[in-house]
N, C-alpha and C positions, 0 to 999 in steps of 0.2 A: 166674563165674557158677553157681548154681543148677541141680542134674542138671535139676531140673522147674523152669522159669520160672512161678512161678505170679499173672503181672498181668501189666495190656495197657499200654499210652497211653491217654490220652485222646482225642488221634487214630485209634490204634487202635478203640480202642471205638467210634467214630462210623464208621469204615469199613465195620466187619466188621457195623454194627445197619445200618446200610444198604445191605448186600449183602442179608442176610435181608428185608429191607422188600423189595428189588424181589424176593427171589423170592418173595415170595409174593402181591404186582399180578403177575409174570408168568405165574400159575400150572400152569404147569410140574409133571405130575403127573412125568414123572420126575426131572428136577430133585431135586424133594421128597421123595419117597423116597430115592435116592441121601442126600443129607443126612443123614440119619435111618440110614445105614445102614455097618455095620464087615462086615470081610473075617466070611463066616458068620452074620450076624446082621444080619437083615431092616429091624431096628426098635429101633434103642437104648429102654431103661428109665430109665436112672436116667445120673447124671453125678456125680463126688464131688470133693468139697475136705477139703483138709486140714482138722484143727481150730484149728490154729497160726493160717491161716487166719477161721477162724470166730473164735473168740479175738477177734483184731483188730477181727475188724468188730464185735462185741457191745459191745467196751470202748471204739470209738472217742467225743473226746468231744463233743457236742450230736446223735448220730447219734439220728434219730427213728423211721426204719426203714432194712429192709438193700430193695434193689430187686435184681432179680433181669432181666437183660436180656438178649433172643434178640440169638443172636450168628451169623454163614455166615462159616469162617475162610475164609483166602485157598486151602485145599485144595476147598472146598466142604461140609467139614463139620458140622453144625449144634452150636453149643456156648451159653453162657452164660459168663455174667457175675457178681458178686455184688459190689455198694459198699453203703456206710451214707453215709445221707442222712440232710439238716436235711429238715425243710418250711418254707419261708419261706412268708407267709402269704396269699400269689396263687398259691399250691399249685403253683410252679415249684421242681423240686429242685433242690439244689447236694449234690455230690461231696464228701463227707470222708475216702474212703479213697480207697488203690488199686484200679481195674478188677481184681477178681479173676478166675481162672478157673482151672478145675478143673483139678488136677493128681493122679497115683497115691501121693506121699506121703504119709506117717502123720503125723502126732501128730507134733512132737520138744520143741519151751519152750512151749506153751500153760499159764498160768497154772491153776489150779481157777477156774471160774466159778460164780459165785452165781445160783439161780435167780431170774427176773425180779418185781420186782411188777407187772408188766401184765399182761392179760389172758390167763384158760385158750384157750391155742390146742392143741389134745388135739383128735386125730380118734378114731376108732374103727380097728379094723385093717382090719373091717369095708369100711367105705368107702375107705381108701387101698386094699383089695384091685380095690373093684368099678372108683374111677377107672385102676388101672393095667391091669387088664382091659378094657378100655372100648379105652383105649389100642392094647394089643396087636393087638385086632380089629375098631375101627373101621376106615374106607377112611380113609387118608390124604388127606385133598385141602388146597386152602388157605383153605377154607370155615372150617375146624378155626380156622385163626389170622386169621381176621377178623372184624371186628366191626363197628357200626353206624358206629365213627367212625376206619374204617379197618382196618390192620394188627396183628397184637396182635404189643405189643415185647416184651410181659414180665409179669411182677405183681409186686408191690410187696408185704408181708410188713411188721409190728410186729416191730422188737426179740424181743420174747421169742417169736417163735417159730422162732429161733435159736439164744437164750441160753437158754431153757428144756432141750432137747435137750442141750445141750451143759454145764449145770447135771448132767444127769444122768446123764450119762459116764462121767463121773471113776471109775477113772482112762484116759485118754486114748488111753498107749499098741498102738499097732495098730490104732486106734480112724480114720472118717473119716464124714464127712457126706454122706449118700447125698441128694443131690436128684434126685425122681422124677415122670419127666414120666408126667400120666395125662391120662383124656377124661373132662370131662363124659356124661353119655349124651342124648340126643334128649329134647324136642325141640328146643334149641338145643344143638348139642355143641362144645364149646371146650376150649382143651385148659387142666389146670392142672396146679399142684407141689405137694408131699408133701415132706420133711426126715425122717429120721433118721438115726440116731448108727451103728453098728456095727463089726463086722470090718470089714477092706478087699476082704476076701477071698470073706466070706460068699453073695456075690450074683453069681448067671450074668447076664448081656446076655441081654436078648429073651425074658424069663418072668418069671413071678410064684415062682420059686425064692429061698430064702434071705431072702424076708421074715423079720424076727422078729415071734415071738408074743405079746412084748409089748403094750403096751399105749403104747410110745416114739412115735408117728408125729404131726408137726404140722405145720396150714398153716391157716393168715387170710387166702391172698394175696388181692387183689385187682387186677380184670385193669389194663395198663396199653395202650392208653387204655382206661377212660375217663379212669382218674389217672394220675400224670406221676410 
């Protein structure tokens, strides 16, 4: 077994996502705050994925998008899963990869990845800081994770939103992908995700400290629902 298991089964995925949906429907602020807390940290700001995982996702044959889905783990804490998906004609997604979960393991075997031919998904550093600051300062309520279509279950990215930062990050040694939680301010606050790649030890949970000064931030996430 690997030191840090980096994926879950489909049954676990369905179970943990349903736990998340139930948490939002219940709307208990104490449980919600506890889901995003760590010892000494009131609210987490990011989770990390190995670049081996990301390289596997963006090179998955037939991948049309990368799905980020919210999970509530058995210990009551929030997490993500990332998986590669095709897009069927009726917009029903099919998983083409394992359901990867965050890991503190750094890249070990990932080959160099080339830039995508897809749309540019860069965002300004100022936008990333604004969203992260809003996430840290806004009141944490179930409404942030609720849409007109029900509980927010995650976001969908184009493959290029992960492929392009990976292409720019070579060599990969000691680096990880940071999947950051953000918030879009009023009038309709919603959660938002953005990604960048940096050394694993460069960032501190619960703050904006350690954010890169360069322009290596990426985001084209579409909320799910309404997207599948």
